[in-house]
C-alpha positions in Angstrom: 0.0 0.0 0.0 1.6 3.3 -1.0 2.3 5.9 1.5 3.7 8.5 -0.9 1.9 10.0 -3.8 5.0 10.6 -5.9 5.2 7.0 -7.1 1.5 6.9 -7.8 1.5 10.1 -9.8 4.2 8.7 -12.0 2.7 5.2 -12.5 -1.1 5.6 -12.2 -2.7 8.3 -14.4 -5.7 10.0 -13.0 -8.8 8.7 -14.8 -11.3 10.9 -16.5 -14.1 12.3 -14.4 -16.7 11.5 -17.1 -19.7 10.2 -15.4 -22.0 10.0 -18.3 -23.8 6.7 -18.9 -25.5 5.6 -22.1 -28.6 4.8 -20.0 -27.9 7.0 -17.0 -27.4 10.7 -17.8 -26.8 13.1 -15.0 -26.9 16.4 -16.7 -26.1 17.8 -20.2 -22.3 18.0 -20.3 -20.3 20.5 -22.4 -17.6 19.2 -24.7 -15.4 21.7 -26.4 -17.7 24.4 -25.3 -20.8 22.9 -27.0 -23.8 21.1 -25.6 -24.4 17.4 -26.5 -26.2 16.8 -29.8 -30.0 16.4 -29.9 -29.6 12.7 -30.9 -27.5 12.0 -27.8 -30.1 13.8 -25.6 -32.9 11.8 -27.2 -31.2 8.5 -26.8 -30.5 9.3 -23.1 -34.2 10.3 -22.5 -35.4 7.2 -24.2 -33.1 5.0 -22.1 -34.4 6.8 -19.0 -38.0 6.2 -20.0 -37.2 2.5 -20.3 -35.9 2.5 -16.7 -38.3 2.7 -13.9 -38.2 5.3 -11.2 -37.3 2.5 -8.8 -33.9 1.8 -10.5 -31.4 2.2 -7.7 -28.5 3.3 -9.9 -30.6 6.0 -11.5 -31.7 7.2 -8.0 -28.1 7.3 -6.9 -27.0 9.3 -9.9 -29.8 11.7 -9.3 -28.7 12.2 -5.8 -25.0 12.8 -6.5 -25.9 15.1 -9.5 -26.8 17.8 -7.0 -23.3 17.6 -5.3 -20.8 20.1 -6.8 -17.4 19.2 -8.1 -14.4 20.5 -6.2 -11.7 22.7 -7.7 -8.1 22.3 -6.8 -8.1 25.2 -4.4 -11.2 23.8 -2.7 -9.6 20.4 -2.3 -6.5 22.0 -0.8 -8.5 24.0 1.7 -10.6 20.9 2.7 -7.5 18.8 3.2 -6.0 21.5 5.4 -9.2 21.4 7.4 -9.0 17.6 7.6 -5.4 17.7 8.9 -6.2 20.5 11.4 -9.3 18.9 12.8 -7.6 15.4 13.0 -4.7 16.8 15.0 -7.0 18.7 17.3 -9.2 15.6 17.8 -6.1 13.4 18.6 -4.9 16.2 21.0 -8.2 16.3 22.9 -8.2 12.5 23.3 -4.7 12.5 24.6 -4.7 15.8 26.5 -5.9 14.0 29.6 -3.6 11.5 31.5 -6.2 8.8 30.9 -5.6 9.0 27.1 -1.8 9.0 27.6 -2.1 6.0 29.8 -4.2 4.1 27.3 -1.9 5.0 24.4 1.2 4.0 26.4 -0.3 0.6 27.2 -1.3 0.2 23.6 2.3 1.0 22.3 3.7 -1.5 24.9 1.6 -4.2 23.4 2.8 -3.3 19.9 6.5 -3.2 21.0 6.1 -6.6 22.8 4.6 -8.2 19.7 1.2 -9.0 21.3 -0.5 -6.7 18.8 0.0 -6.9 15.1 1.8 -3.8 13.6 -0.3 -4.1 10.4 -3.6 -4.0 12.3 -2.6 -1.4 14.9 -0.5 1.1 13.0 -0.7 2.7 9.5 2.3 0.9 8.1 2.9 1.3 4.4 5.7 1.4 1.8 6.6 3.2 -1.4 6.5 0.0 -3.4 3.3 -1.0 -5.2 1.5 -4.3 -4.5 2.7 -6.1 -7.6 6.3 -5.1 -7.3 8.8 -7.9 -6.7 10.3 -6.1 -3.7 7.0 -5.2 -2.1 7.0 -7.8 0.6 10.7 -7.1 1.5 10.0 -3.3 1.6 6.9 -3.8 3.7 8.9 -5.9 6.2 11.6 -3.2 6.3 8.9 -0.5 6.9 7.4 -2.5 9.7 10.8 -3.0 11.3 11.5 0.8 11.1 8.1 1.6 12.5 8.5 -0.8 15.4 11.9 0.7 16.2 10.3 4.2 16.2 7.6 2.9 18.5 10.2 1.6 21.0 12.1 4.9 20.9 9.0 7.0 21.4 7.7 4.6 24.1 11.0 5.1 26.1 10.6 8.9 25.8 7.0 8.7 26.8 7.8 6.5 29.8 10.2 9.2 31.0 7.7 12.0 30.4 4.7 10.5 32.2 6.1 10.9 35.7 6.8 14.6 34.9 3.2 15.1 33.7 1.9 13.3 36.9 4.1 15.4 39.2 3.2 18.7 37.5 -0.5 17.9 37.7 -0.3 17.0 41.4 1.5 20.3 42.0 -1.2 22.2 40.1 -4.0 20.6 42.1 -2.3 21.8 45.4 -1.4 25.3 44.0 -3.7 28.3 44.8 -5.4 30.2 42.1 -4.3 33.4 40.4 -0.6 33.1 41.1 2.5 33.3 38.9 3.6 29.9 40.0 0.3 28.4 38.9 0.6 30.0 35.5 4.1 28.7 35.1 3.1 25.2 36.1 0.1 25.3 33.7 2.3 26.3 30.9 4.7 23.5 31.7 1.9 21.0 31.9 0.6 22.0 28.5 4.0 21.7 27.0 4.5 18.2 28.4 1.1 17.2 27.1 2.1 18.5 23.6 5.3 16.5 23.7 3.5 13.3 24.7 0.8 13.8 21.9 3.6 14.4 19.3 5.4 11.2 20.4 2.1 9.2 20.2 1.1 10.7 16.8 4.5 9.8 15.3 3.7 6.1 15.9 0.8 6.4 13.3 -1.9 4.7 15.4 -5.1 4.0 13.4 -8.1 6.2 14.0 -10.3 3.3 15.2 -8.3 3.1 18.5 -8.8 6.8 19.2 -12.5 6.1 19.0 -12.1 3.5 21.7 -10.1 5.8 23.9 -12.6 8.5 23.4 -15.2 6.4 25.2 -12.9 6.0 28.1 -12.6 9.7 28.8 -15.9 9.9 30.5 -15.0 7.1 32.9 -13.6 7.7 36.3 -9.8 8.1 36.8 -7.6 5.3 37.7 -7.5 5.2 41.6 -3.8 4.0 41.6 -2.7 7.1 39.6 -5.3 9.7 40.7 -6.7 8.7 44.2 -8.6 12.0 44.7 -9.4 13.9 41.5 -9.4 17.6 42.2 -11.7 20.2 40.8 -9.0 21.5 38.5 -8.6 18.1 36.9 -12.4 17.5 36.6 -12.7 20.8 34.7 -9.8 19.8 32.4 -11.4 16.4 31.8 -14.8 18.0 30.9 -13.0 20.4 28.6 -11.3 17.5 26.8 -14.6 15.6 26.4 -16.3 18.7 24.9 -13.3 19.2 22.6 -13.3 15.6 21.5 -17.0 15.7 20.5 -16.6 19.0 18.6 -13.4 18.2 16.7 -14.5 14.7 15.9 -17.6 16.0 14.3 -15.7 18.6 12.4 -13.1 16.0 11.2 -15.8 13.7 9.9 -17.7 16.6 8.2 -14.5 17.6 6.3 -14.0 14.0 5.3 -17.6 13.7 4.2 -17.3 16.9 2.2 -14.2 15.6 0.4 -15.9 12.3 -0.3 -19.0 13.8 -1.8 -17.0 15.9 -4.2 -15.3 12.8 -5.6 -18.2 10.4 -5.9 -18.2 10.8 -9.7 -14.6 9.6 -9.8 -15.7 6.3 -8.2 -18.3 5.8 -10.9 -15.9 6.4 -13.7 -13.6 3.7 -12.3 -16.3 1.2 -11.4 -17.5 1.3 -15.0 -14.2 -0.2 -16.2 -14.7 -3.4 -14.2 -16.7 -6.3 -15.5 -19.8 -6.8 -13.4 -19.7 -10.4 -11.9 -22.8 -12.5 -11.4 -24.6 -11.8 -8.1 -23.4 -8.2 -8.1 -24.5 -4.9 -9.7 -22.8 -1.8 -10.8 -24.1 0.0 -7.7 -22.5 -2.7 -5.5 -19.1 -1.9 -7.2 -19.7 1.8 -6.7 -20.4 1.4 -3.0 -17.3 -0.7 -2.6 -15.3 2.0 -4.4 -16.7 4.6 -2.1 -15.2 2.7 0.8 -11.8 2.8 -1.0 -12.3 6.6 -1.6 -12.8 7.1 2.1 -9.7 5.1 2.9 -7.7 7.2 0.4 -9.0 10.4 2.1 -7.7 9.1 5.5 -4.2 8.3 4.1 -3.7 11.2 1.7 -0.8 13.6 2.5 -1.6 17.0 0.9 1.8 18.4 1.8 3.5 16.6 -1.1 1.6 18.7 -3.6 0.0 16.0 -5.8 -3.6 15.7 -6.9 -5.9 13.7 -4.7 -7.6 11.9 -7.6 -4.3 10.4 -8.7 -3.8 8.9 -5.3 -7.4 7.8 -4.7 -7.4 5.6 -7.9 -5.3 3.0 -6.2 -7.5 2.6 -3.2 -10.7 2.6 -5.2 -9.5 -0.1 -7.5 -8.1 -2.1 -4.6 -11.4 -2.2 -2.7 -13.4 -3.0 -5.9 -11.0 -5.9 -6.8 -11.2 -7.2 -3.2 -15.0 -7.1 -3.2 -15.2 -9.0 -6.5 -12.7 -11.6 -5.1 -14.8 -12.0 -1.9 -18.3 -11.9 -3.3 -18.3 -12.9 -7.0 -17.8 -16.6 -6.4 -20.1 -19.0 -4.7 -17.2 -20.5 -2.9 -14.8 -17.8 -1.9 -11.1 -18.0 -2.9 -8.5 -16.3 -0.7 -7.3 -12.9 -1.8 -3.7 -14.0 -2.3 -4.8 -16.9 -4.6 -6.9 -14.4 -6.7 -3.9 -12.1 -6.9 -1.7 -14.9 -8.0 -4.3 -16.0 -10.6 -4.5 -12.4 -12.0 -0.7 -12.3 -12.2 -0.6 -15.6 -14.1 -3.3 -14.5 -16.6 -1.4 -11.3 -17.3 1.8 -13.2 -17.8 0.0 -15.7 -20.1 -1.3 -12.9 -22.3 2.1 -11.3 -22.4 3.7 -14.6 -23.5 1.0 -15.2 -26.0 1.6 -11.8 -27.7 5.4 -12.4 -27.6 5.2 -16.0 -29.1 2.2 -15.5 -31.3 1.0 -18.9 -30.1 -1.1 -20.4 -27.3 0.6 -20.6 -23.9 0.1 -23.4 -21.4 -0.8 -22.4 -17.9 2.2 -24.4 -16.6 4.5 -22.2 -18.6 2.9 -19.0 -17.4 3.2 -20.2 -13.7 6.9 -21.0 -14.3 7.4 -17.6 -15.8 5.9 -15.9 -12.7 8.3 -17.9 -10.5 5.8 -20.3 -8.9 6.9 -23.8 -7.9 5.3 -27.0 -9.3 3.1 -27.5 -6.3 1.9 -23.9 -6.2 1.4 -24.0 -10.0 -0.8 -27.1 -9.8 -2.9 -25.5 -7.0 -3.4 -22.3 -9.0 -4.4 -24.2 -12.1 -6.9 -26.2 -10.0 -8.4 -23.0 -8.6 -8.5 -21.5 -12.1 -10.4 -24.3 -13.7 -12.7 -25.1 -10.7 -16.4 -25.1 -11.6 -19.6 -25.3 -9.6 -22.7 -27.1 -10.8 -26.1 -27.3 -9.3 -27.3 -30.9 -8.6 -30.7 -30.2 -10.2 -29.2 -29.1 -13.5 -30.0 -31.6 -16.3 -27.2 -32.7 -18.6 -27.1 -31.6 -22.2 -27.0 -35.1 -23.6 -29.5 -36.6 -21.3 -32.3 -34.1 -20.5 -34.3 -36.7 -18.5 -31.7 -37.2 -15.8 -30.4 -34.4 -13.5 -26.7 -34.0 -12.7 -27.0 -35.7 -9.3 -28.4 -38.9 -10.9 -25.2 -39.4 -13.0 -22.7 -38.2 -10.4 -20.6 -41.2 -9.3 -20.5 -42.1 -5.7 -16.8 -42.6 -4.9 -17.6 -44.2 -1.5 -19.0 -47.2 -3.4 -16.9 -49.8 -5.2 -17.6 -50.7 -8.8 -19.7 -53.8 -9.8 -16.5 -55.6 -11.0 -14.8 -55.1 -7.7 -17.9 -56.3 -5.8 -18.1 -59.4 -8.0 -14.4 -60.1 -7.4 -14.7 -59.7 -3.7 -17.8 -62.0 -3.6 -15.8 -64.7 -5.5 -12.9 -64.4 -3.2 -15.1 -64.6 -0.1 -16.9 -67.8 -1.4 -13.5 -69.5 -2.0 -12.3 -68.6 1.5 -15.5 -69.9 3.0 -15.0 -73.2 1.3 -11.4 -73.4 2.7 -12.6 -72.7 6.2 -15.1 -75.6 6.2 -12.6 -78.1 7.5 -12.0 -76.1 10.7 -14.1 -76.3 13.9 -16.7 -73.6 14.5 -14.8 -71.8 17.2 -11.7 -71.3 15.0 -13.9 -70.1 12.1 -15.7 -67.6 14.3 -12.5 -66.3 15.8 -11.0 -65.7 12.3 -14.1 -64.1 11.0 -14.4 -61.8 14.0 -10.7 -60.9 13.6 -11.2 -59.7 10.0 -14.7 -58.3 10.3 -16.6 -60.8 8.1 -19.8 -60.3 10.1 -20.3 -56.6 10.3 -17.2 -55.1 8.5 -15.5 -54.2 11.8 -12.4 -56.2 12.7 -12.0 -57.0 16.4 -8.8 -56.6 18.4 -7.0 -59.6 20.0 -8.2 -58.5 23.4 -11.8 -58.2 22.4 -11.9 -61.7 20.9 -10.0 -63.0 24.0 -12.7 -61.5 26.3 -15.5 -63.1 24.2 -14.0 -66.7 24.3 -12.3 -66.3 27.7 -8.9 -67.2 26.4 -5.6 -65.3 26.2 -4.6 -62.7 23.6 -1.6 -64.9 22.6 -3.9 -67.9 22.0 -6.0 -65.8 19.6 -2.9 -64.7 17.7 -1.8 -68.3 17.4 -5.1 -69.4 16.0 -5.0 -66.5 13.5 -1.5 -67.5 12.3 -2.6 -71.2 12.0 -5.6 -70.4 9.9 -3.7 -68.0 7.6 -1.0 -70.7 7.0 -3.7 -73.3 6.2 -5.4 -71.0 3.8 -2.2 -70.1 2.0 -1.3 -73.7 1.6 -4.7 -74.5 0.0 -4.7 -71.3 -2.1 -1.4 -72.2 -3.9 -2.1 -72.1 -7.6 -5.6 -70.8 -7.3 -4.7 -67.0 -7.6 -5.7 -66.2 -4.0 -2.1 -65.9 -2.7 -2.0 -62.1 -3.0 -5.3 -61.7 -1.1 -3.8 -63.5 2.0 -0.5 -61.6 2.2 
């Protein structure tokens, strides 16, 4: 996942913002300063007449047609507001010692390895997903981020006693004194340092939402045995600031998202619509990717947001198709490998001007034989309904001609029956107890062979005696079976 927009701006061109559909027209669009021709308008109106008012895609397009597009200056100002309100929101959550305590515990779990870095922190790399060095670069980025977490955690551990001591002194200090003003300034500076150390660790926003809920709870009695009036006012101020800045942060994100909804439609149109999904489903999945791109975009690098958002929109749409298009879901990494093999197969086909076997494409991608066989199996896997009737035999459904692998064939059953009859004849010369012991041992009665101890308990004899009887019977049968073709059955 890219963290810098420079690579994306060089590799992924920004798509056209054309949102016109052949059967879903938003508004008359100007092209080269002219309105669309009358024939185009008539065809659009005719297609709209064919669609009912309940068509969800048409209703969605009518809704977003009222949302204005954003200019470059407007995007820049909105992103400045997003960065400002996000920092203010994080500061209000962490401005109270409760937030710093929760963040410190969280970073300790990350440093100890009990929390996954990928799930806890915004870890990314400059390499793209399909680059050969992507995994190595991502591991290097995780290592660097973990090292940064350990460094900041050490600094935060040294800073927390200072914050605690300053707060205790403030609670005992009288009002309207120079000493109190100095202590209050020192306390705010310490809080700012702690917030900066925590923000450098790139903790995901979802954990700030969890810590936000803890601000209203009572203080930890081990750290703050008797909360003073000063600290209660500070806590109330933090809670009010969190609610205000969180709402402003989400409103700025929503404004940016609404201004780029047409971008998602133009990208979703390029994907083939799988069975079980509609174009609106792809658009909604792309909106999730647009929202993720807004959270991760860095406007300080000076690149267009649409160039950066293309990656995230396409990624979420591809992932939704992978997860929901098939009746039986295939893991994402298998789908990514299959897509890589198909692209390599097309590349080799154009280079050789001849058909390419899937094995050759897998070898060209660097997959081993076992991995290649598994990929080919997933690629050619098909799903059939048992009620579907075969093309050659319309009278029988598919389940009627599907072989039952748990049953043996008629030839095998006939052979086993013949062998059993011959062995029965060979056992006729033995006494009834020996025959019964041998049949119980090999499960002739019910298909379940008994152990030596089970047979010994039935006949009140020792296990060794049962084993001796078994050996004697097998020897007798082998002697009688010589030249009859049954020697292999008795081995």
